C-alpha positions as CSV (number, residue, x, y, z in Angstrom):
1,X,-12.8,-1.2,-22.2
2,X,-16.4,-2.2,-21.6
3,X,-15.8,-1.8,-17.8
4,X,-14.6,1.8,-18.5
5,X,-17.6,2.5,-20.7
6,X,-19.9,1.1,-18.1
7,X,-18.3,3.3,-15.4
8,X,-18.6,6.3,-17.7
9,X,-22.3,5.6,-18.2
10,X,-22.9,5.4,-14.5
11,X,-21.0,8.6,-13.8
12,X,-23.0,10.5,-16.5
13,X,-26.3,9.2,-15.1
14,X,-25.2,10.1,-11.6
15,X,-24.2,13.6,-12.7
16,X,-27.8,14.3,-13.6
17,X,-28.8,13.9,-10.0
18,X,-25.7,15.2,-8.2
19,X,-22.3,16.7,-8.6
20,X,-19.6,14.5,-10.2
21,X,-16.1,15.9,-10.3
22,X,-14.8,16.5,-13.8
23,X,-11.5,15.1,-12.5
24,X,-13.2,11.6,-12.3
25,X,-14.6,11.9,-15.8
26,X,-11.2,12.9,-17.0
27,X,-9.8,9.7,-15.5
28,X,-12.3,7.5,-17.2
29,X,-11.8,9.2,-20.6
30,X,-8.0,8.7,-20.2
31,X,-8.6,5.0,-19.6
32,X,-10.7,4.9,-22.8
33,X,-7.8,6.5,-24.7
34,X,-9.8,9.7,-25.5
35,X,-7.1,12.2,-24.6
36,X,-8.8,15.3,-26.0
37,X,-12.0,14.7,-24.0
38,X,-10.0,13.8,-20.9
39,X,-8.1,17.1,-21.2
40,X,-11.4,19.0,-21.7
41,X,-12.5,17.5,-18.3
42,X,-9.2,18.2,-16.6
43,X,-9.4,21.9,-17.8
44,X,-12.9,22.1,-16.4
45,X,-11.7,20.5,-13.1
46,X,-9.0,23.2,-12.9
47,X,-11.6,25.9,-13.5
48,X,-13.9,24.5,-10.8
49,X,-10.9,23.8,-8.5
50,X,-12.2,20.2,-8.2
51,X,-10.7,17.8,-5.8
52,X,-7.7,16.0,-6.9
53,X,-6.7,18.5,-9.7
54,X,-3.6,19.8,-7.9
55,X,-2.2,16.3,-7.7
56,X,-2.5,15.8,-11.4
57,X,1.2,16.3,-12.2
58,X,2.3,13.3,-10.2
59,X,-0.8,11.1,-10.6
60,X,-0.2,7.8,-12.3
61,X,-3.8,8.0,-13.6
62,X,-2.7,10.5,-16.2
63,X,0.7,9.1,-17.3
64,X,-0.5,8.7,-20.9
65,X,-1.3,12.5,-21.0
66,X,2.1,13.8,-19.7
67,X,3.6,14.4,-23.2
68,X,0.4,16.0,-24.6
69,X,0.9,19.8,-25.2
70,X,-2.5,20.6,-23.6
71,X,-1.5,18.7,-20.4
72,X,1.8,20.6,-20.3
73,X,-0.1,23.9,-20.8
74,X,-2.5,23.0,-18.0
75,X,0.4,22.3,-15.6
76,X,1.9,25.7,-16.5
77,X,-1.4,27.4,-15.9
78,X,-1.5,25.8,-12.5
79,X,2.1,26.7,-11.8
80,X,3.1,23.1,-11.7
81,X,5.0,22.9,-15.0
């Protein structure tokens, strides 16, 4: 967990200097078990058309979110569900 928190801190610091994809932040929050924040970032990634977002349905990175109603709704919005 401390590795994920350290990665999150680095990404947040980097985001103050340059673009960091919300998709990557979603991945870290998923790893931390913070599903709601992860989904917030995935929804933002969709809005921004951020890289990786259209592979979210089959990505092993988000396995823990697959049964979440917001994840299912996002897939439907993307015409993937």
